[in-house]
N, C-alpha and C positions, 0 to 999 in steps of 0.2 A: 547431181545426185541430192534429194531431199535430206535434210535431216531428221533422223527417225528418234524421237525420245528413248534414251538408253533404258529407262524403266519398263518400256512397252515391248510386246512381241508384235513384230511386222507381220502382218497376214499376207496372203496371196491376193491377186486381184478378186474382187467380190465376182460370184458365179454368175452365169446369166439366170438361173433358176433360183428363186428366194428358198431358203432353208425351210423344211416344214414345221420342225418343232417350235421356233419361237412364234410364228403366226397362229399355230394351233394352241399354242398356251395363252395367247392373246384372246382368242375366239372364247375359249374355255372361262377365261378370266372374267369376260363380261358377265356371265352368268353368276357368278360370286358377287360381283359388284351389285347386280340387280337384287339379289337375295340380301345383300347387306342394307340397300338403300329402301327398297320399297317399303317396309313396315314403319320406317321412320315418318311416311306421309299420313299414316292414320292416327286419329284421336285415340282410339279405345282399341288396343291390341287384343283384348278377351272378347269383343264383339263377335257372334257367331258361335259355331261347335267348339265347346272348350277343348275336346280330345285333339280336333285338327289345329288349334292355336296353340296348346301345348307342343304339339309336336314341330309345330312351324317355329316356335320359338326356340325350343331346343336345337334343332338343327341350324337355326341362324347362328345362335352362340358358339356352336361347335365348330361348323364349317365356315363360317363367313366373317363375322366380326374380327376385326384386327388381324384377319389372313388374307382377305381379298387386297387389301392395300399393300401388304408386303408383295404378293406376287405380282402387283402391278408395278411396284417400285423397283423391283429386281429386273424386272424387263426392260423398264425404262433405263436402268443403268446399263444392261447389257446390249440396249439398241444403241446408246450414245458410244460405247466402246466399240460396237461395229462399225459405227458411221465414221468416226475417228479412224479406225484401222483402213478402212476402205479409202477414205481421202489421202492417207500417207502411201497407201500403196499406189494410187493413182499419181503420185508425185507431188502430192501439196505438202508444204513446208507447215511448222508450228503457228506461225501468224495468222496464215490462210484458215487454218482448221479452227484455232481460237475465235477469229471473227465469225465463222459459221456458226460454231457452238453457241456464242453470245447472242448472234442474232436469232437463233432458234429459243434461247432462253428467254429474249425479250419478247417474241411474239407469242410464246406459250404462256407467258405473264399476262399478256394482252388478252389472250382467248380465255384464260383461266378468270381474269376479271369479269370479262362479258358474261360468262356463264355463270359465275357467282352472284353477279348482279342483277341480269336479266332472267334469269332462271332459277337455280337453286343455290343456298349456301353451303353445300356440301362437297365444293370444288376441291380437285387435287391438281389440276393442270397448273394454275398459277403457282403452286407450291413447286412442282417440278421447274417452272421458268425460273423463279427465284432462286432455287437450289441450283441450277444449271448455270447461272451468271455468276454465283459463288464458286462452283466446284469445277468449271470448265478446267482449269489446269490438272485436275485428276485423271485425266484421261492419258496423260503422259507422265504420271507420278510412277514411283518403283512400286512393284508388288508390295513390298514390306508397308510403304506408305499406306496403300490402299488397304491391306489387312489391319493395321493398327486404327487406321480412321474408322473402319467397321466396327473393332473393338470399343474402342473408346465412346464412340457416339452411340454404341448400344445402349449403354447405362442409364444416360439421362433420356433417351428415348423409349426406354423400357418403363422407366420412373413414371414419365409424362402420361403414356397410354395406360398404364395400370391405374393412374391416378384418375383418368377421365372413368375407366370402368368401375372403379369403387364409388365415385360420384353418381354415376349412372344407376348403379344399383341401389344406392341408398335412396335416391330419389324416387325409384320404382316401389323400393318397398314401403316408402311414405305416402303413396298413392299419387305422386306426381312424376310421372316417367316423361324423361326428356325425348321430346319428339318435337317435328317441324311445324304441325299443327299450332301451337303456341306462338309461332312467330309469323303465321299467316294473316295477311290483311285483307280487308275486302275489296280492294281495287289495287290495280297493277302500280299505280303510282304511290301509293302508300308503302307497297312492297318493294319496289325499287329502291325508295329512300331508306327503308330498313336494311336493306342489303348493302348499300352504299355505307352505311355508318357501321356495319358489322365486318365488312372485308379487310379494312387496314390493321385489325387487331388479330385476324384468324392465320393470315398467310406466313408472316414470319415466325410465329409460335409453332406452324407445321414443318418448317423446314428441318427441323432437326430431328424429326421423326422419319423423314426419308433418306437421311445421311447414311445410315448402315446399309440400306438396301441399294443404293445407287452404286456405293463404292465396291460392295462384294460384286454387283452386276458386271460393273467394268472390269474387275480382276476375271470373272468368269469369261467375258466376250474374248479377252486377250487370247483364251485357250480354245475359242470356238467349241465350248462344251456342249451346247444345244444347237449350234448351227451343224456340226460334224458329230452327233452323237453316237454313231456306230464305231468311232475311234475312242468312245469314254464309257462305255458300256457299264464296266465294273464300277467306275466311280458314280455314275447316274444311278445304278442299281443300289449301291450302299447308301447313298443320299436319300434316294425315294424311300426305302424301307426304313432308315434309322429316323428321319425328319418326321415323316408321317407318323410312325409309331409315336414319337415323340409329340407331336402335335394333339394326337387323340390323349394320350396319357395327361399331357399338361393342361389340356382345355375342357376335360371331362370335369373336373372340381366345379369351376365357375359356371360351367353350363349345369351341373346339377343345383348349385345355388339359385341360379337365375329362374331354373324350373321350379323351385320351392320344393325340390327332394331333400337337400341337405341343407341344414342351418350350421352358421360358425359364428363365433364372436366377432371376429374381424375377416373381411373380405380381402386384405391386402396380399397375403401370400397367395390365395387363388388367382388373383388378379395379375399378379406379377407372373405367375405361371403360366396363365394363360396368353399373356402378351409375348413371352419369350417362346411359347409353344405355337403362336400365330406366326411369328418369323420363320420358326422352322417350318411349318405348313406351306406358308407361300413358296418357299425355296424348292421343299420337297415335290410340291404340286408342278412347279417348272420342271424339275429334273424327270419326274414321270411321264410329263409330255414328250420329253427327248427319249425315253424308252417306248414309248408308243408309237414315236416317228419311226424308229429302227424297226418295229414289229410291222408297220406299214409298208415302209419302204418306197417303192414308186409305184404302189398299187392302191392309189386312192380312190376311195368310192366317193358317191355323191355327197354324202353328210361330211366326209372329213374335207372335200374340195370346197363345202360350202363354210365350213367352219374357219378354214384357212382364209376365205375371202373376208369373212367378218373380222378376222385378226389383222389382216392388212389395212383393215379401215375402223381400226379400235377406236381411235380419237373421234372419228365422226359418230360412232355409234355409242360411244360414251355420252357424249353431248344429245344424242338422239333419246337416250333413257331418260334424260331429266326433261326433254321437250315432251314425252309422252307422260311424265309424273306431274308436271305442272298442268297440262291439260286435264288430266284425270282428278287431280287432288284440290287444287288450289280454289279459294271462295270465288275468284273472277272467272274460273272456268267451268268445270262440271262440278265441283264442290262434292266430292266423295271421301273426303277425309274422316267424315261421321259415320259412312255407311258400310264399312267393315272393319274387319279384325286383321290379325297379322296372317292368317293363313291365307284369306283373300288376296291380300296385299302380295303375299310371296307367289300366288297363282299369277297375278298380275306381272310380276316381275318375270317369270319364268315366259310368260306370253309375249314380253316385250322384247325378252332376249331371242326366243324362236322367230318372230317377226323379224329380229334385226338378222338372223341367218338368211331368211328368205330373201330378204331386201338386199343382203350383201351379195348373194350370189347371183342375183338379177343385175347388180350392178357390175359383177364380174362377167357375166356372158354378155352383157352390153358393152364392156370395154371401158366402165366408167370406174376412176380412182375415188376414194372419199373425198368428198368437197374440203374438209378440214385437211386432210392430208396434202391435197393440191394447193390450199391456201398457204399453209405452213411451209412446204417447200419452196413455193415462189418467194414469199415474204422474208426467206431466211437465206435467199442467194446472195 
């Protein structure tokens, strides 16, 4: 018999049919990522209809900034927990599971490096890889260790994100908004060189930001909370209602400040509230996907099936978004960074996500897994 870590909950053998909620959540998550990223590729957010741009920016700060990442990180931690539990249930011991996790972490680091250098410098995949290399033992840690890790790392992570929010707001107020066009070069070689210079400083600093979400995701995975949402309806309902309410209330002040509706001497408190509420919102949305999965049950419609197909290929289509954005906005491609404002950029983000759904569903019907998922699985063996 394999030795199962005392701090973990041994799960039954993985089911033949994948759980609905995690993949549905990943499919929706990609929309939030597109909404968060797309406007960063335009030079002048206010170009075009002012009313549409104002609404666009308002929604971005309220529902996407620092919330999409939390949902992404939580689901990543949840996936790690389920992966480890599945291997233990199949008879694997800790040394073999540790090797699997570290190989996966290494290859995620490589994929993220290629993404951040060849495409765009707003990668999260390499951060996951480095975090996994460091945090692999957490999949067998006691529940108390996971919860304390979440609580302790949450404080500096919140401070760092709040600081970046304050800095970004100050830059925008001074007329120099932080955006990627300021880093865009006229040729690919120059862009590649710049990305190579930026990458080493970015990844280590980002690791701390993902630790709370990964740890609480592993904790939730042990209980199969969104794999078996029908067994946790009361908990999911409480988390959905309370966390999403906190997300709206906590994120509204910074949203109003960013929209110019409200002014205050210091933005530190609104930025901290915005960050904390972003963590709550990301987890609340994941919980909401669990409730939706219970409501859907086995009666999946075409849209649900397509969204699930997208969620099953989330890594591939996360990178696909970057390919499209490079093709549209960079000077050595179509060079549209100066041609539109935030509303148009958001429209492109929604269009890219919609196209991703269509392509993912076509891949499902054709029996094709995501290319990045295939590569990661083969390289991690």
